[in-house]
KEDO-199039 format. One line per field, with one value per residue (C-alpha): y, z, x. Coordinates in steps of 0.05 Angstrom, whole numbers. Layout:
// residues N
c2	Y|...
c3	Z|...
c1	X|...
// end
This chain:
// residues 315
c2	534|540|587|530|515|446|443|410|357|325|264|228|235|187|134|141|122|64|44|41|5|-44|-51|-50|-99|-151|-150|-201|-216|-228|-236|-217|-146|-125|-138|-95|-38|-53|-40|19|50|33|58|131|133|85|50|15|27|45|93|121|152|198|207|285|328|358|293|285|344|354|396|385|379|321|287|298|256|200|203|144|176|119|158|232|228|207|284|314|277|283|338|299|242|290|321|264|230|284|280|214|228|282|245|191|234|259|195|174|234|221|157|185|231|177|133|168|174|107|91|140|106|42|68|105|49|-10|-39|-69|-35|-14|5|31|91|95|116|152|204|204|287|298|248|289|366|340|317|376|424|374|390|466|455|424|464|533|498|487|546|583|541|555|629|621|586|636|694|661|642|721|736|707|732|812|800|795|858|874|889|842|882|863|789|779|822|772|708|727|737|670|639|681|656|587|584|620|558|502|557|542|461|450|499|454|392|408|425|376|319|350|366|297|278|345|329|265|299|351|327|391|422|420|492|498|441|486|545|525|484|557|585|531|531|610|616|558|563|545|467|461|482|425|378|395|370|310|297|306|247|206|212|199|133|110|107|72|13|13|8|-57|-87|-85|-120|-163|-194|-192|-131|-167|-105|-69|-85|-50|-68|-124|-76|-43|-93|-114|-45|-32|-14|37|71|61|91|152|164|156|207|250|238|230|296|349|391|383|406|465|479|472|509|565|556|553|621|657|624|668|722|725|718|769|816|810|823|887|912|894|940|993|988|996|1051|1083|1068
c3	1346|1418|1418|1455|1412|1416|1453|1432|1477|1475|1526|1514|1438|1455|1497|1443|1386|1434|1430|1365|1340|1388|1344|1277|1294|1349|1342|1315|1291|1221|1186|1118|1140|1182|1115|1066|1119|1128|1060|1064|1119|1071|1015|1069|1089|1140|1129|1203|1228|1145|1133|1082|1094|1039|1041|1055|1005|1063|1099|1093|1059|1014|970|890|886|936|897|826|858|877|802|760|688|652|686|665|598|638|673|620|635|712|705|658|694|762|728|713|782|813|768|790|848|846|800|853|917|880|864|930|955|897|930|1003|986|954|1011|1067|1040|1033|1099|1126|1100|1116|1193|1194|1160|1187|1125|1090|1020|968|904|919|966|911|852|903|931|862|868|943|935|874|906|967|927|902|960|985|935|937|1009|1000|951|987|1045|1023|988|1055|1081|1012|1032|1104|1083|1035|1089|1134|1085|1071|1133|1156|1099|1117|1189|1168|1194|1228|1302|1364|1363|1292|1301|1357|1321|1264|1314|1338|1261|1248|1312|1287|1226|1246|1299|1250|1188|1249|1268|1200|1194|1246|1236|1164|1185|1239|1188|1136|1187|1203|1137|1107|1151|1141|1057|1070|1110|1074|1000|994|960|995|998|1027|1071|1097|1106|1150|1198|1202|1220|1283|1287|1300|1341|1394|1394|1474|1447|1384|1434|1482|1420|1398|1477|1467|1399|1433|1481|1438|1370|1426|1448|1384|1368|1425|1405|1342|1369|1417|1359|1317|1366|1384|1319|1299|1247|1219|1236|1195|1126|1091|1092|1140|1201|1176|1185|1258|1278|1244|1317|1326|1262|1270|1336|1313|1252|1284|1347|1286|1271|1334|1355|1367|1318|1252|1293|1315|1232|1208|1278|1239|1175|1204|1235|1179|1128|1174|1181|1107|1098|1144|1111|1048|1079|1106|1040|1010|1063|1044|974|980|1016|973|921
c1	-418|-400|-343|-298|-241|-216|-155|-87|-57|5|15|-54|-53|17|-32|-87|-32|-9|-83|-93|-20|-44|-102|-75|-16|-38|-113|-113|-36|-29|39|8|-19|50|86|47|36|110|130|85|121|185|162|150|219|226|278|301|373|397|439|488|551|582|654|671|709|756|772|843|859|928|954|946|1018|1013|959|987|1044|997|971|1009|1030|991|925|951|910|839|843|802|749|748|703|648|652|635|577|543|556|527|465|453|464|413|363|371|349|294|277|260|236|180|168|174|109|78|85|74|-4|-2|14|-26|-92|-59|-68|-134|-174|-143|-120|-63|-65|-10|-49|-113|-91|-32|-87|-136|-78|-38|-55|-34|24|50|31|72|126|131|130|191|222|230|233|293|331|309|341|405|404|396|459|493|485|506|567|586|565|621|676|660|662|730|762|732|759|832|861|799|803|780|708|700|717|667|617|626|621|557|535|555|517|452|456|462|413|365|379|365|293|276|294|258|196|192|202|151|101|121|97|36|21|7|-51|-82|-82|-104|-162|-192|-155|-129|-57|8|7|-61|-36|27|-15|-63|-17|34|-31|-38|30|36|-36|-7|67|66|43|81|148|119|114|178|215|164|192|266|249|219|278|331|285|279|342|361|302|338|405|381|333|397|439|391|375|443|446|382|337|395|367|328|253|276|292|213|184|216|210|135|102|143|134|59|57|92|55|-6|15|-6|-60|-99|-74|-124|-96|-150|-201|-164|-147|-225|-248|-199|-220|-305|-283|-246|-311|-353|-312|-310|-387|-403|-349|-388|-452|-424|-401|-467|-497|-447|-462|-539|-539|-491|-539
// end
């Protein structure tokens, strides 16, 4: 090794990702290829303009007495079953979320394979990257529950501080607000860090054929050693997100909301999704990860040699 580490760039790889998108989708244009790669993007979670809005339990909050007056007398007999119905619906909802997470984890590797190999295939990468996809799914599941648990603890702390600050002076109130702001910023920082790490984990796992924990460790070490580059990536990512939202709104309006339908919108906006996914593949962070691995392996080998020499001197 010449000791020169590959430099992580942000803007140049985006141009390379644009050229790669043009090569995959337009040189030549193949409708069947678009439909297959679009389905791979759909499996990976790119649902175009589709959104799911769930009613908030805090909206139009009223007292239990007012709610009780709205319940007809002939429905009173069903009230004991209300808790059971809520539990069943909650279980079905979480099962649905887990199933979607599993499909998304497996779909990420299918979509990545389509871009890397410039081919339209679903079944072959589904079987080939089954181990990596399942490992990534378990990692996403653990991260999801950890973030929800952390959010619950923060909310409990907020409500606890709100209850404790009753009767406390102005200084105590300011300290409570400061602590709440700190907890919120801490939670957002964790979410952003995990989002960046998971964004780069799939290319690492695809290339190294490793488990999710190993890929997360490699990406985390790389982020720690290149904080400035990843901070610039975050800023550039915000611009990309805003641009994608604007493109999605324009295309949805131009197609009379046709792009808002699942899969149809994914196929229409496929160049955007391919370009964003290729952006993670053409960044030179993979070379940096391999460089770190080589350096750590060489360091470990030197330590082993030194240990053997010390053991020989003792003998």
